[in-house]
FIVOKOL-47629 format. One record per residue: residue number from 1; residue in three letters; chain; y, x, z of N, C-alpha, C, O in turn. Coordinates in nm, 3 decimals. Layout:
SITE  resi  resn  chain      n.Y      n.X      n.Z     ca.Y     ca.X     ca.Z      c.Y      c.X      c.Z      o.Y      o.X      o.Z
SITE   NUM   ALA      A        Y        X        Z        Y        X        Z        Y        X        Z        Y        X        Z
...
END
This chain:
SITE  resi  resn  chain      n.Y      n.X      n.Z     ca.Y     ca.X     ca.Z      c.Y      c.X      c.Z      o.Y      o.X      o.Z
SITE     1   MET      A    0.051    0.851    0.270    0.116    0.925    0.411    0.141    1.041    0.366    0.047    1.120    0.364
SITE     2   LEU      A    0.274    1.085    0.316    0.288    1.246    0.305    0.277    1.279    0.482    0.298    1.214    0.584
SITE     3   LEU      A    0.224    1.437    0.446    0.250    1.523    0.588    0.305    1.617    0.534    0.247    1.674    0.442
SITE     4   ARG      A    0.406    1.650    0.567    0.476    1.797    0.527    0.549    1.900    0.656    0.601    1.860    0.759
SITE     5   LYS      A    0.530    2.049    0.607    0.547    2.124    0.674    0.700    2.131    0.763    0.715    2.149    0.884
SITE     6   SER      A    0.805    2.110    0.654    0.939    2.147    0.667    1.032    2.039    0.674    1.139    2.062    0.617
SITE     7   GLN      A    1.020    1.922    0.730    1.188    1.864    0.665    1.263    1.873    0.587    1.276    1.766    0.527
SITE     8   GLN      A    1.351    1.982    0.537    1.391    2.053    0.425    1.302    2.026    0.350    1.364    1.949    0.277
SITE     9   GLN      A    1.209    2.029    0.313    1.152    2.020    0.231    1.145    1.868    0.144    1.188    1.860    0.029
SITE    10   VAL      A    1.088    1.756    0.212    1.117    1.636    0.259    1.252    1.589    0.134    1.250    1.551    0.017
SITE    11   TYR      A    1.357    1.617    0.235    1.480    1.541    0.123    1.530    1.669   -0.036    1.597    1.649   -0.137
SITE    12   GLU      A    1.450    1.799    0.020    1.514    1.827   -0.157    1.423    1.750   -0.237    1.478    1.683   -0.323
SITE    13   SER      A    1.254    1.740   -0.229    1.179    1.713   -0.313    1.088    1.607   -0.302    0.965    1.610   -0.302
SITE    14   MET      A    1.209    1.456   -0.289    1.116    1.344   -0.206    1.057    1.349   -0.371    0.937    1.329   -0.394
SITE    15   SER      A    1.159    1.378   -0.484    1.071    1.239   -0.596    0.971    1.313   -0.630    0.882    1.228   -0.624
SITE    16   ILE      A    0.920    1.403   -0.660    0.783    1.515   -0.709    0.746    1.571   -0.524    0.818    1.624   -0.440
SITE    17   LEU      A    0.650    1.543   -0.524    0.553    1.587   -0.455    0.412    1.633   -0.452    0.317    1.648   -0.375
SITE    18   ILE      A    0.453    1.650   -0.592    0.304    1.773   -0.616    0.338    1.779   -0.733    0.349    1.682   -0.807
SITE    19   ASN      A    0.371    1.955   -0.780    0.395    1.970   -0.905    0.393    2.115   -0.983    0.388    2.197   -0.892
SITE    20   LYS      A    0.393    2.169   -1.082    0.305    2.197   -1.163    0.285    2.382   -1.045    0.202    2.472   -1.057
SITE    21   ASP      A    0.382    2.367   -0.964    0.269    2.509   -0.868    0.192    2.469   -0.725    0.194    2.513   -0.610
SITE    22   SER      A    0.120    2.357   -0.800    0.057    2.271   -0.644   -0.114    2.296   -0.715   -0.157    2.273   -0.828
SITE    23   ARG      A   -0.182    2.355   -0.584   -0.268    2.369   -0.602   -0.331    2.246   -0.536   -0.265    2.208   -0.440
SITE    24   VAL      A   -0.434    2.179   -0.559   -0.492    2.088   -0.521   -0.606    2.044   -0.484   -0.676    2.002   -0.576
SITE    25   VAL      A   -0.672    2.035   -0.324   -0.793    1.969   -0.267   -0.806    1.850   -0.258   -0.734    1.783   -0.185
SITE    26   THR      A   -0.915    1.791   -0.342   -0.927    1.644   -0.230   -1.064    1.687   -0.134   -1.149    1.776   -0.141
SITE    27   GLN      A   -1.041    1.591   -0.057   -1.127    1.612    0.090   -1.240    1.417    0.048   -1.197    1.302    0.038
SITE    28   GLY      A   -1.353    1.460    0.039   -1.382    1.380    0.009   -1.422    1.350   -0.060   -1.499    1.254   -0.060
SITE    29   ILE      A   -1.374    1.458   -0.216   -1.446    1.421   -0.327   -1.520    1.330   -0.397   -1.484    1.244   -0.477
SITE    30   THR      A   -1.716    1.384   -0.325   -1.793    1.328   -0.323   -1.824    1.170   -0.344   -1.893    1.122   -0.434
SITE    31   GLY      A   -1.748    1.091   -0.229   -1.704    0.957   -0.249   -1.677    0.917   -0.355   -1.637    0.985   -0.449
SITE    32   LYS      A   -1.710    0.714   -0.353   -1.604    0.648   -0.382   -1.524    0.719   -0.487   -1.529    0.787   -0.590
SITE    33   THR      A   -1.419    0.641   -0.367   -1.312    0.654   -0.354   -1.258    0.848   -0.414   -1.189    0.860   -0.515
SITE    34   GLY      A   -1.295    0.949   -0.347   -1.211    1.044   -0.404   -1.236    1.067   -0.518   -1.140    1.079   -0.593
SITE    35   MET      A   -1.347    1.079   -0.564   -1.402    1.062   -0.745   -1.372    0.986   -0.839   -1.401    0.990   -0.959
SITE    36   PHE      A   -1.300    0.901   -0.767   -1.179    0.809   -0.847   -1.088    0.831   -0.915   -1.066    0.829   -1.036
SITE    37   HIS      A   -0.982    0.869   -0.746   -0.913    0.893   -0.727   -0.877    1.021   -0.827   -0.781    1.044   -0.900
SITE    38   THR      A   -0.995    1.092   -0.797   -0.954    1.287   -0.806   -0.992    1.284   -1.010   -0.913    1.344   -1.082
SITE    39   HIS      A   -1.112    1.211   -1.074   -1.033    1.162   -1.145   -0.929    1.131   -1.289   -0.935    1.172   -1.405
SITE    40   HIS      A   -0.834    1.039   -1.216   -0.733    0.950   -1.240   -0.583    1.066   -1.287   -0.488    1.071   -1.365
SITE    41   SER      A   -0.678    1.177   -1.131   -0.473    1.262   -1.089   -0.558    1.410   -1.209   -0.478    1.504   -1.219
SITE    42   ILE      A   -0.658    1.431   -1.270   -0.695    1.518   -1.367   -0.630    1.489   -1.470   -0.534    1.556   -1.510
SITE    43   ALA      A   -0.675    1.381   -1.529   -0.611    1.301   -1.608   -0.517    1.299   -1.668   -0.495    1.306   -1.789
SITE    44   TYR      A   -0.396    1.282   -1.495   -0.345    1.227   -1.598   -0.242    1.392   -1.546   -0.275    1.475   -1.461
SITE    45   ALA      A   -0.087    1.389   -1.654   -0.007    1.502   -1.676   -0.042    1.597   -1.725   -0.062    1.622   -1.844
SITE    46   LYS      A   -0.058    1.706   -1.569   -0.094    1.885   -1.548   -0.200    1.876   -1.469   -0.266    1.975   -1.440
SITE    47   GLY      A   -0.236    1.714   -1.413   -0.394    1.711   -1.262   -0.470    1.816   -1.352   -0.462    1.928   -1.302
SITE    48   LYS      A   -0.510    1.814   -1.418   -0.646    1.890   -1.440   -0.595    2.049   -1.418   -0.691    2.126   -1.421
SITE    49   ASP      A   -0.471    2.112   -1.399   -0.457    2.279   -1.418   -0.415    2.263   -1.232   -0.406    2.369   -1.170
SITE    50   CYS      A   -0.382    2.060   -1.113   -0.323    2.127   -0.991   -0.427    2.102   -0.973   -0.435    2.180   -0.878
SITE    51   TYR      A   -0.563    2.043   -0.980   -0.633    2.009   -0.867   -0.781    2.140   -0.922   -0.840    2.166   -1.027
SITE    52   VAL      A   -0.787    2.180   -0.803   -0.869    2.299   -0.795   -0.959    2.338   -0.711   -1.014    2.449   -0.714
SITE    53   ALA      A   -0.987    2.218   -0.602   -1.126    2.167   -0.508   -1.158    2.075   -0.405   -1.113    2.034   -0.297
SITE    54   GLY      A   -1.271    2.055   -0.496   -1.284    1.914   -0.297   -1.313    1.970   -0.240   -1.303    2.090   -0.263
SITE    55   VAL      A   -1.396    1.903   -0.073   -1.357    1.922   -0.032   -1.495    1.842    0.090   -1.458    1.792    0.196
SITE    56   THR      A   -1.694    1.843    0.039   -1.706    1.770    0.115   -1.837    1.840    0.172   -1.925    1.879    0.095
SITE    57   PRO      A   -1.845    1.859    0.343   -1.957    1.918    0.376   -2.074    1.864    0.372   -2.112    1.748    0.356
SITE    58   GLY      A   -2.164    2.032    0.398   -2.357    1.981    0.319   -2.307    1.956    0.177   -2.390    1.896    0.108
SITE    59   LYS      A   -2.217    1.981    0.128   -2.251    1.967   -0.057   -2.162    2.042   -0.108   -2.099    2.016   -0.211
SITE    60   GLY      A   -2.151    2.135   -0.043   -2.094    2.314   -0.081   -2.108    2.328   -0.217   -2.207    2.254   -0.222
SITE    61   GLY      A   -2.091    2.365   -0.344   -2.168    2.433   -0.471   -2.222    2.289   -0.603   -2.292    2.315   -0.702
SITE    62   GLN      A   -2.178    2.167   -0.575   -2.147    2.116   -0.639   -2.033    2.121   -0.671   -1.947    2.155   -0.589
SITE    63   GLU      A   -1.992    2.074   -0.861   -1.872    2.012   -0.914   -1.887    1.867   -0.968   -1.971    1.814   -1.041
SITE    64   VAL      A   -1.729    1.807   -0.879   -1.719    1.677   -0.982   -1.608    1.651   -1.064   -1.488    1.645   -1.037
SITE    65   GLU      A   -1.647    1.643   -1.131   -1.461    1.630   -1.291   -1.479    1.758   -1.287   -1.402    1.802   -1.202
SITE    66   GLY      A   -1.574    1.893   -1.361   -1.540    2.040   -1.296   -1.477    2.110   -1.213   -1.432    2.225   -1.207
SITE    67   VAL      A   -1.485    1.984   -1.126   -1.421    2.053   -0.989   -1.467    2.161   -0.890   -1.420    2.077   -0.813
SITE    68   PRO      A   -1.500    2.236   -0.834   -1.588    2.308   -0.775   -1.544    2.268   -0.657   -1.428    2.284   -0.618
SITE    69   VAL      A   -1.670    2.192   -0.570   -1.680    2.143   -0.389   -1.715    2.257   -0.351   -1.783    2.342   -0.409
SITE    70   TYR      A   -1.656    2.257   -0.226   -1.633    2.300   -0.063   -1.724    2.258    0.000   -1.792    2.164   -0.040
SITE    71   ASN      A   -1.754    2.354    0.171   -1.825    2.290    0.229   -1.666    2.229    0.398   -1.675    2.128    0.468
SITE    72   THR      A   -1.594    2.295    0.402   -1.477    2.346    0.406   -1.331    2.326    0.325   -1.317    2.308    0.204
SITE    73   VAL      A   -1.216    2.335    0.437   -1.080    2.333    0.310   -1.087    2.497    0.428   -1.049    2.443    0.324
SITE    74   ALA      A   -1.089    2.526    0.448   -1.093    2.690    0.488   -1.157    2.730    0.370   -1.112    2.844    0.359
SITE    75   GLU      A   -1.217    2.716    0.292   -1.346    2.859    0.186   -1.343    2.781    0.086   -1.436    2.776    0.005
SITE    76   ALA      A   -1.201    2.684    0.073   -1.197    2.596   -0.025   -1.033    2.731   -0.022   -1.007    2.841   -0.072
SITE    77   LYS      A   -0.978    2.647    0.053   -0.908    2.781    0.006   -0.844    2.950    0.011   -0.741    3.013   -0.012
SITE    78   GLN      A   -0.955    2.965    0.049   -0.997    3.134    0.075   -0.974    3.154   -0.065   -0.873    3.204   -0.114
SITE    79   VAL      A   -1.084    3.109   -0.130   -1.142    3.105   -0.296   -1.068    3.026   -0.366   -1.136    3.048   -0.467
SITE    80   THR      A   -0.960    2.925   -0.418   -0.885    2.845   -0.480   -0.770    2.944   -0.412   -0.783    3.055   -0.464
SITE    81   ARG      A   -0.683    2.944   -0.333   -0.583    2.924   -0.294   -0.440    2.774   -0.273   -0.320    2.759   -0.295
SITE    82   CYS      A   -0.502    2.731   -0.243   -0.522    2.552   -0.245   -0.443    2.538   -0.155   -0.456    2.621   -0.065
SITE    83   ASN      A   -0.323    2.426   -0.138   -0.195    2.473   -0.085   -0.173    2.297   -0.028   -0.124    2.269    0.081
SITE    84   VAL      A   -0.226    2.188   -0.136   -0.213    2.056   -0.069   -0.381    1.992   -0.064   -0.494    1.997   -0.112
SITE    85   ALA      A   -0.304    1.937    0.022   -0.438    1.803    0.082   -0.448    1.681    0.009   -0.340    1.626   -0.013
SITE    86   VAL      A   -0.556    1.622   -0.036   -0.533    1.514   -0.054   -0.651    1.438    0.019   -0.767    1.446   -0.024
SITE    87   ILE      A   -0.624    1.377    0.110   -0.755    1.326    0.156   -0.770    1.200    0.133   -0.680    1.120    0.161
SITE    88   TYR      A   -0.865    1.167    0.087   -1.007    1.079    0.072   -1.155    1.030    0.138   -1.270    1.016    0.095
SITE    89   VAL      A   -1.093    1.013    0.258   -1.226    1.037    0.350   -1.218    0.863    0.462   -1.113    0.808    0.492
SITE    90   PRO      A   -1.390    0.804    0.512   -1.332    0.647    0.513   -1.225    0.749    0.684   -1.209    0.856    0.742
SITE    91   PRO      A   -1.196    0.639    0.681   -1.082    0.586    0.870   -1.198    0.625    1.026   -1.164    0.654    1.141
SITE    92   PRO      A   -1.287    0.616    0.988   -1.340    0.725    1.110   -1.404    0.935    1.127   -1.462    1.023    1.192
SITE    93   PHE      A   -1.309    0.883    0.977   -1.281    1.061    0.935   -1.186    1.155    0.984   -1.190    1.271    1.025
SITE    94   ALA      A   -1.083    1.051    0.965   -0.932    1.073    0.894   -0.931    1.177    0.974   -0.974    1.287    0.939
SITE    95   THR      A   -0.897    1.159    1.052   -0.860    1.280    1.205   -0.837    1.364    1.173   -0.727    1.416    1.155
SITE    96   THR      A   -1.047    1.438    1.141   -1.093    1.523    1.151   -1.066    1.629    0.989   -1.049    1.748    0.964
SITE    97   ALA      A   -1.075    1.514    0.922   -1.002    1.588    0.803   -0.815    1.628    0.802   -0.748    1.693    0.721
SITE    98   ILE      A   -0.795    1.587    0.875   -0.643    1.654    0.922   -0.633    1.703    0.996   -0.519    1.725    1.039
SITE    99   ASP      A   -0.700    1.732    1.035   -0.665    1.917    1.168   -0.705    1.985    1.071   -0.631    2.073    1.026
SITE   100   GLU      A   -0.859    1.957    1.003   -0.909    2.079    0.914   -0.785    2.089    0.809   -0.753    2.198    0.762
SITE   101   ALA      A   -0.744    2.014    0.789   -0.580    2.058    0.644   -0.493    2.139    0.754   -0.447    2.252    0.739
SITE   102   VAL      A   -0.485    2.085    0.828   -0.377    2.128    0.900   -0.446    2.284    0.963   -0.363    2.370    0.936
SITE   103   ASP      A   -0.572    2.351    1.040   -0.589    2.439    1.075   -0.636    2.538    0.957   -0.721    2.626    0.969
SITE   104   ALA      A   -0.555    2.502    0.826   -0.675    2.572    0.715   -0.501    2.615    0.665   -0.484    2.701    0.579
SITE   105   GLU      A   -0.413    2.562    0.712   -0.251    2.535    0.715   -0.199    2.550    0.516   -0.144    2.625    0.435
SITE   106   MET      A   -0.274    2.407    0.531   -0.190    2.317    0.358   -0.025    2.309    0.341    0.041    2.271    0.438
SITE   107   ASP      A   -0.004    2.319    0.302    0.160    2.291    0.238    0.192    2.133    0.350    0.245    2.089    0.453
SITE   108   GLU      A    0.117    2.107    0.240    0.126    1.941    0.250    0.018    1.899    0.216   -0.061    1.945    0.134
SITE   109   LEU      A    0.012    1.770    0.309   -0.164    1.690    0.343   -0.104    1.526    0.247    0.017    1.514    0.229
SITE   110   CYS      A   -0.169    1.450    0.212   -0.174    1.343    0.192   -0.261    1.295    0.198   -0.362    1.347    0.151
SITE   111   ARG      A   -0.265    1.119    0.286   -0.333    1.035    0.301   -0.377    0.913    0.306   -0.407    0.853    0.409
SITE   112   VAL      A   -0.384    0.846    0.129   -0.331    0.709    0.112   -0.525    0.635    0.194   -0.642    0.667    0.179
SITE   113   ASP      A   -0.482    0.575    0.241   -0.521    0.490    0.334   -0.465    0.377    0.389   -0.372    0.415    0.460
SITE   114   VAL      A   -0.481    0.178    0.394   -0.396    0.124    0.468   -0.484    0.085    0.604   -0.429    0.014    0.688
SITE   115   HIS      A   -0.588    0.119    0.622   -0.653    0.120    0.727   -0.609    0.287    0.841   -0.666    0.274    0.948
SITE   116   PHE      A   -0.553    0.382    0.837   -0.558    0.486    0.841   -0.440    0.440    0.984   -0.336    0.375    0.999
SITE   117   VAL      A   -0.531    0.516    1.061   -0.464    0.516    1.245   -0.360    0.597    1.216   -0.393    0.709    1.175
SITE   118   MET      A   -0.138    0.557    1.231   -0.047    0.648    1.214   -0.119    0.707    1.358   -0.169    0.807    1.307
SITE   119   GLY      A   -0.155    0.715    1.489   -0.157    0.851    1.627   -0.253    0.872    1.570   -0.315    0.783    1.628
SITE   120   ALA      A   -0.353    0.931    1.478   -0.357    1.051    1.429   -0.294    1.100    1.326   -0.271    1.218    1.352
SITE   121   ALA      A   -0.266    1.081    1.254   -0.029    1.209    1.268    0.028    1.218    1.353    0.131    1.271    1.311
SITE   122   GLN      A    0.035    1.207    1.426    0.101    1.183    1.559    0.101    1.331    1.643    0.178    1.401    1.709
SITE   123   ARG      A   -0.127    1.332    1.564   -0.102    1.467    1.662   -0.077    1.561    1.620   -0.086    1.663    1.689
SITE   124   VAL      A   -0.034    1.566    1.484    0.086    1.738    1.365    0.190    1.717    1.374    0.265    1.675    1.286
SITE   125   PRO      A    0.220    1.748    1.506    0.420    1.737    1.512    0.434    1.778    1.414    0.463    1.698    1.325
SITE   126   HIS      A    0.422    1.909    1.382    0.473    2.013    1.299    0.537    2.015    1.186    0.628    2.073    1.127
SITE   127   TYR      A    0.418    1.885    1.170    0.482    1.828    0.921    0.534    1.675    1.011    0.514    1.605    1.110
SITE   128   VAL      A    0.632    1.698    0.862    0.660    1.537    0.868    0.644    1.424    0.786    0.674    1.422    0.667
SITE   129   ILE      A    0.582    1.304    0.869    0.518    1.210    0.835    0.596    1.157    0.687    0.692    1.089    0.723
SITE   130   VAL      A    0.595    1.158    0.666    0.667    1.012    0.467    0.579    0.945    0.448    0.466    0.993    0.458
SITE   131   CYS      A    0.591    0.851    0.423    0.534    0.719    0.371    0.527    0.669    0.233    0.629    0.632    0.174
SITE   132   VAL      A    0.379    0.666    0.165    0.403    0.645    0.005    0.315    0.537   -0.036    0.313    0.499   -0.153
END
């Protein structure tokens, strides 16, 4: 699922969700799934240039795959100017992670999880929901 601030952006750039101007923060980067997907995303095309931060509460100051880890999305945004959040946290924490990314005013949010409850996405009505 991809959440975007603008319906117009969805129609204009549907085939390219993250581009050379994207600065990605991985929420849940120190977990198994976050580490796995960040590793493979960095290895693909220009991923190394796009992935600028990771977030796991209480684990700030670490590095994963050369990506600095911060305690909050707001802190990561302040330091790295990230504008896209990719969320790999367990389902019970998904709503909190989405709220945190929205509060930090990310341009795009991407949550990949078959167990995700759509009700959580409905809490952010100013984002457009796109299933990917």
